[in-house]
C-alpha positions as CSV (number, residue, x, y, z in Angstrom):
1,M,122.9,84.5,27.4
2,A,122.0,84.4,23.7
3,N,124.6,83.6,21.5
4,I,122.2,84.4,18.6
5,K,122.1,87.9,17.2
6,S,118.2,87.5,16.5
7,A,118.0,86.5,20.4
8,K,120.2,89.1,21.8
9,K,118.0,91.5,20.0
10,R,114.8,90.5,21.2
11,I,116.3,90.5,24.3
12,S,116.6,93.8,24.3
13,I,113.4,94.6,22.5
14,I,111.6,93.0,25.0
15,S,113.3,95.0,28.1
16,K,112.7,98.2,26.3
17,K,108.4,96.9,26.6
18,T,109.2,95.7,29.7
19,A,110.1,99.0,31.0
20,R,107.4,100.5,29.3
21,N,105.1,98.4,30.8
22,R,105.9,99.1,34.3
23,R,106.0,103.1,33.5
24,V,102.5,102.7,32.3
25,K,101.2,100.7,34.8
26,G,102.6,102.4,38.1
27,A,101.1,105.5,36.5
28,Y,97.4,104.1,36.5
29,R,96.8,102.4,39.0
30,A,98.7,105.6,41.3
31,I,95.9,107.3,39.9
32,I,93.5,104.2,40.5
33,K,95.0,105.0,44.3
34,N,94.7,108.5,44.7
35,F,90.7,107.6,43.0
36,Y,89.8,106.0,45.7
37,K,91.6,108.0,48.8
38,A,89.4,110.8,46.9
39,I,86.6,108.4,47.7
40,E,87.4,107.1,51.4
41,A,87.6,111.1,52.0
42,D,84.5,112.4,50.8
43,D,86.2,114.8,48.4
44,L,84.2,114.4,45.1
45,G,85.8,116.8,42.8
46,T,89.0,115.8,43.0
47,A,87.7,111.7,42.5
48,K,85.5,113.4,39.5
49,E,89.0,114.5,38.3
50,K,91.2,111.4,39.0
51,L,88.1,109.4,37.9
52,A,88.6,111.2,34.2
53,L,92.4,111.2,34.1
54,A,92.2,107.3,35.8
55,E,89.3,106.3,32.0
56,K,92.0,108.2,29.8
57,K,95.2,105.8,31.0
58,L,93.3,102.9,31.0
59,M,92.1,103.0,28.1
60,Q,95.6,104.4,26.8
61,A,97.2,101.4,28.2
62,A,94.2,99.0,26.4
63,A,95.2,100.6,23.1
64,K,99.1,100.3,23.9
65,G,98.6,96.4,24.8
66,V,99.8,96.4,28.0
67,M,96.3,95.1,29.4
68,H,93.4,93.7,27.9
69,K,91.0,96.4,26.3
70,K,87.6,94.3,28.6
71,T,89.6,94.5,31.8
72,A,90.0,98.4,31.4
73,S,86.8,99.1,30.4
74,R,85.6,96.8,33.8
75,K,87.8,99.0,36.1
76,V,86.7,101.7,34.6
77,G,83.3,100.4,35.0
78,R,83.9,99.3,38.8
79,M,85.4,103.1,39.2
80,T,82.4,105.1,38.2
81,R,80.4,102.6,40.2
82,T,82.0,103.0,43.3
83,Y,82.0,107.3,42.3
84,N,78.0,107.3,41.7
85,K,77.7,105.4,44.9
86,A,79.3,107.9,46.5
87,K,77.7,110.9,45.1
88,A,74.4,109.2,46.4
89,Q,75.5,109.0,49.8
90,A,76.4,112.7,50.0
């Protein structure tokens, strides 16, 4: 346990940031999972909605520093490619 006042404050701040990061990560992971479930079920309408929502949430996470900007872009790119491939097959 920290003894110095500033160290105690940092512990508090870190726990708040960790909680926020977990909430944000959990939200975008759930959306991504729902996107891939919709792709497997050949539900392109739902997949398109989930793709747009996932892109928004990933870019917000990147803007807040939860993940790197290029990581978010890479995830969106992969999802878009998957959606376009499924759309072409349908």
